[in-house]
C-alpha positions in Angstrom: 109.3 -80.2 -89.6 109.5 -79.4 -85.9 110.1 -82.6 -83.9 110.7 -83.8 -80.4 112.2 -87.2 -79.5 110.1 -89.3 -77.2 111.6 -92.3 -75.4 109.1 -94.7 -73.9 105.7 -96.2 -74.6 104.0 -94.9 -77.8 100.9 -94.2 -75.8 102.8 -91.5 -73.8 103.8 -89.3 -76.7 100.9 -86.8 -76.4 102.8 -84.3 -74.2 105.4 -84.0 -77.1 102.7 -83.0 -79.5 101.2 -80.6 -76.9 104.6 -78.9 -76.5 105.0 -78.6 -80.3 101.6 -77.1 -80.8 102.1 -74.7 -77.8 105.4 -73.5 -79.2 103.8 -72.9 -82.6 101.0 -70.9 -81.0 103.5 -68.9 -78.8 105.4 -67.8 -81.9 102.2 -67.5 -84.0 103.5 -70.0 -86.6 101.1 -71.9 -88.9 101.2 -75.6 -88.6 100.5 -78.3 -91.2 100.8 -82.1 -91.3 101.3 -84.2 -88.2 103.5 -87.3 -88.3 105.6 -89.6 -86.2 108.9 -91.4 -86.9 109.1 -94.9 -85.3 112.8 -95.9 -84.9 112.4 -99.2 -83.1 110.5 -102.5 -83.4 108.2 -102.8 -80.3 108.6 -106.6 -80.7 112.3 -106.4 -80.1 112.7 -103.3 -77.8 111.2 -102.8 -74.4 108.4 -100.2 -74.3 110.5 -98.0 -71.9 113.2 -97.7 -74.6 111.2 -97.2 -77.7 112.4 -94.1 -79.7 109.6 -92.1 -81.4 109.8 -88.6 -82.9 106.7 -86.5 -82.7 106.7 -84.2 -85.7 104.6 -81.2 -86.8 105.0 -79.3 -90.0 105.7 -75.7 -89.0 106.7 -72.6 -90.8 109.0 -70.3 -88.9 112.2 -68.3 -88.8 112.4 -68.7 -85.0 115.1 -70.7 -83.2 113.4 -73.6 -81.4 113.7 -74.0 -77.6 115.8 -76.9 -76.2 114.3 -80.3 -77.0 112.7 -79.1 -80.3 114.6 -79.7 -83.5 113.8 -78.2 -86.9 114.8 -80.2 -90.0 113.9 -82.2 -93.0 112.1 -85.6 -92.9 114.5 -88.1 -94.6 114.3 -88.8 -98.3 114.0 -92.1 -100.0 111.5 -94.8 -101.1 108.6 -95.9 -98.9 105.9 -98.5 -99.3 102.7 -96.8 -98.2 99.4 -98.1 -96.8 96.4 -96.0 -95.7 94.8 -97.4 -92.6 91.2 -96.4 -92.1 90.0 -96.6 -88.5 91.3 -96.4 -84.9 95.0 -96.2 -84.0 94.8 -99.6 -82.4 95.0 -100.9 -86.0 98.5 -99.5 -86.6 100.5 -102.3 -84.8 98.6 -105.2 -86.5 98.9 -103.4 -89.9 102.7 -103.0 -89.5 103.0 -106.7 -88.4 101.3 -107.7 -91.7 103.2 -105.2 -93.8 106.6 -106.2 -92.4 105.9 -109.9 -91.7 103.9 -110.8 -94.8 103.8 -108.1 -97.5 107.5 -107.1 -97.4 108.9 -110.7 -97.8 106.6 -111.3 -100.7 107.1 -108.0 -102.4 110.7 -108.4 -103.5 111.6 -105.2 -101.7 114.0 -104.7 -98.8 113.5 -102.4 -95.8 116.3 -100.0 -95.0 117.4 -98.6 -91.6 115.3 -95.3 -91.7 112.4 -95.1 -89.4 108.9 -96.1 -90.3 106.6 -93.0 -90.6 103.0 -92.5 -89.7 101.2 -89.5 -91.3 98.0 -88.6 -89.4 95.5 -87.4 -92.0 92.7 -86.5 -89.6 92.7 -85.2 -86.0 91.4 -87.0 -83.1 90.0 -83.7 -81.8 87.3 -83.7 -84.4 87.2 -87.2 -85.9 85.7 -90.3 -84.4 88.2 -93.2 -84.1 86.5 -95.3 -86.8 86.9 -92.4 -89.2 90.6 -91.8 -88.7 93.0 -92.1 -91.6 96.7 -92.8 -91.1 99.3 -93.4 -93.8 101.8 -96.0 -92.7 105.1 -95.7 -94.5 107.8 -98.4 -94.5 111.2 -97.3 -95.7 112.6 -99.2 -98.6 116.1 -99.6 -100.0 116.8 -97.7 -103.2 115.7 -99.5 -106.4 118.4 -101.4 -108.3 119.8 -99.5 -111.3 117.5 -100.0 -114.3 114.7 -101.3 -112.0 111.7 -99.4 -110.8 111.1 -101.7 -107.8 107.4 -101.7 -108.3 106.6 -104.6 -110.7 107.6 -107.6 -108.7 105.5 -110.2 -107.1 102.3 -112.0 -108.2 100.3 -108.8 -108.5 102.8 -107.0 -110.8 101.2 -104.1 -112.5 98.5 -103.6 -109.9 100.5 -100.9 -108.2 102.4 -97.9 -109.5 105.2 -95.8 -108.4 104.3 -92.4 -107.1 106.6 -89.5 -106.3 106.1 -86.9 -103.7 107.9 -84.0 -101.9 108.1 -84.2 -98.2 105.1 -86.2 -96.9 102.8 -85.6 -99.9 102.8 -89.1 -101.5 99.5 -91.0 -101.4 99.0 -94.4 -99.9 98.7 -97.7 -101.7 95.4 -99.0 -100.2 92.5 -98.1 -98.0 90.5 -100.1 -95.6 91.1 -101.4 -92.1 91.8 -105.0 -93.2 93.1 -104.8 -96.7 96.9 -104.5 -97.3 98.6 -103.7 -100.5 99.4 -106.5 -102.9 103.1 -107.2 -103.6 102.6 -105.0 -106.7 101.9 -102.0 -104.5 102.7 -98.4 -104.9 106.1 -97.3 -103.9 106.8 -93.6 -103.3 110.1 -91.8 -103.6 110.4 -88.8 -101.4 112.7 -85.9 -101.1 113.0 -84.3 -97.7 110.2 -82.0 -96.5 111.8 -78.7 -95.6 110.7 -76.2 -93.1 109.9 -72.9 -94.9 112.1 -70.2 -93.7 114.4 -72.8 -92.1 117.4 -74.4 -93.6 
């Protein structure tokens, strides 16, 4: 992944993506998935201080210019939810995931950033047809436990594994959130080909 750290309101991150795609074009490097890493809770951190990494999957042997970092996306377990619809639905979905779903699930969030994987581009998709995977980082499952069969809906979800950012989401729809028996994905870092 190639990434740029943005500090400030989430709505102001577009220049970071523009810079990443321009660099990729300048070096003729193919690009892949687009995602963001959200390090801070906007309910507790002023908009001007929010840390947000703009990330683009990129295959290159080139050394990046200052401000662009190549590296893996962190590994671990994530609760995943697929949001269908405009990006304005991301904040309310996270509030429900973190404020309602997580406490009922029996899982615990760890200190890694939340991740959003943008499955469709705004350049050729109407807002109501966008699809975004929201990924909440979870602590490692206890020894002997899978961490996916707790809560009232035990058995309705299943564990999925993925490499990098390949794991699928637990639910779809703009208003339906996963039940506490949701899918949990374990991820290994996504590596940049030709990189480290």
